C-alpha positions, 0 to 999 in steps of 0.5 A: 196893802196887807202883807203876810210875814215870812212865817205866815207864808212858811205855814201855808204847806202845813195848813188847810190853806194849802188846799186853796193856794196854787201859785201856778193858777193865775186867776186864783193868785190875782184874786187872792192878791186883790183881797190884800189890797185896800181901795184907798190909803188907810194909816193904822196910826190914824185910827181910833182905838175901839171902833171897827173900820169896814174897808173895801178891797180890790177883790171883785172876782165872782168866784170869791165874792158877790160884793160888786164894789169890792169885798170888805175887810175889817180893821180894829185897833186896841191899845198898841195892837191892831188887827185885820179881821177877814172871813169867819172872823179870822184875825191877822195881827198887824206886826208893822204898819204904815210903811210907805212906798210910792203907791201908798202904805204897807202893813205887815200881818202875821196871818193871811187874810181869808175871803169871807164864806157864804152864809151857810158856814158863817151863820153856823160859826157865829151861833146862828144855826137856827136862823140858817135853818129857818131860811131853808124852811122858808125856801129862801135858801140857797138863793139868799147865799147867791144874791149880790150886795146884801145886809142880813140881820141874823137872830141868835140861836137863843133868840130862836129858842125863845119864840121857835115854837111860834115860828115853827107853827107858821105856814111856809108863806108867813114864815118866808115873809118873817125871814125875808124881813131880816134881809136888806137887798142891794146894800152892804151896810156896815155898823158905822153906816147904820145910824139912828133913825135910818130906815131901810127897805127889806125883802119882805112885804108890809101888812098890805102886801103892796109895799116893801116892809121897812126896818128902822135903826135906833141907837142909845149910847153905844148900843144899836138896835134893828127895830127893838132887837139889839145888834149884839155882834156887828160886821160879820163878813159874808161872801155877798155882803155883811151880817149883824147878829141880833138879840131877837127875831124881827117882826115886819109888823112891829117896826115901831116897837121901841127898845128900852135901853134901861133893860139888858135884854129886849122882850121878843116881838112874837109870842114866847114859845120855847123850842131849843134847836128850832129849825135845825132839822131843816138844814141840809144833811152833811154827814151820815146822810140816808142815800136813796137808790133807784133800780129798775125791776127786770121782770116781765110782770113789773116795769116800775122802779124800786126805790130804797133808802139806806143809811151809810156810816159816812156820806160825802154829801154836802147838802146844797153845794156852793155855786161859783160865787165864793166857792173857795171857802177859806181861801187865802193867799201868800202875799209877796213882800214889797217896798220901794227899791228894796229886796225882801225875803217874804217868799223865801219860806214858801219857796223852800216848801215848794222846792221840797215839793210841798212837804206836809202839803196835800199835793206837791207844788211845782217849784219850777213854776213858782220860781218863774212866778211874777205877779204884777199889781198896778195902782194909779199911784204906782206899779208894784212888781213882785218876782220870785227869782231863782226861787230864793229872793223877791225883788220889788220895784216901784214905778208909774203905771195904769189901773190894772191887775195882772199876773204872768 
């Protein structure tokens, strides 16, 4: 279990996390709690330095994730330091690790874990804005954002810049086939799973149009490739799976083109035709958007409506809005401190903020409700009960119990 420190919880009322944290919301509290609980026991001391470990959490609530087996979180160890990596690449340093309790291990972290966002925000944050635009241009969005359990290979902005002119001249059907080839459905494949010679079915059709086009993983040394495109940044968490940033746009008709490990940059598999900012105009407008208004003509000579367009200085439009899945972008939770038969003050700082009615927060927090908060987390190995008593101290007890997660 990843447990945020007192300081991490103290900061909730003073950060954007306050907008999504509500200790009186049972469903939200339990869901955010679940993202801090790994399935299985992971000892930080047993991890190797360098590799990133993809672990599954207990978070399955469709309001936060479309990964049906449990939303993923990453763990990385470098030298004497270890980190949890969650949504948007947010890094939480593990300040104390491998603390035992009756049901497993506790790792103290200096920041809250954030459930991953949908591809809209994530692609832009990781320099794949052109790829996102190409999905909109190909009419694959927003459906891709709401699909369950996907693995996406996202070409970088530079990859699209090199061949953007060629791609932008394609008709919609051909572009949709190209972009669909970057998506593996019904599988969440982290980098460790992508082994040399493994072939995967994509959403695209092959040249015959009768079968699904396949994508092949290749490896040379520490470098991995999707067909011939190098995976330059693996394991970027999404609300509905995982994304890997690749160096070139993939071509369903070039599956058998091999990479050349002796050169730093692999050549494109499309005709080079540079186009800086390719497909970015296809992205939904989010600021300074034209507003279309329709008014009915109230004259005897005409009954046709009149449509006008104006450009405001600011518009609250957000383009294609999120649906239920992972609608709480940037959500985070204040985990309670825990341990077998010990008293801790992990909630103390947050309770102080609640007693002050959310000083520095967007809206007041009801301290009375927080004082009564009790979150029960039950695992097969043991029962962890967290209770904020008298709005000052948390008591933690460990006892046997079934596999459930409830909040009262």
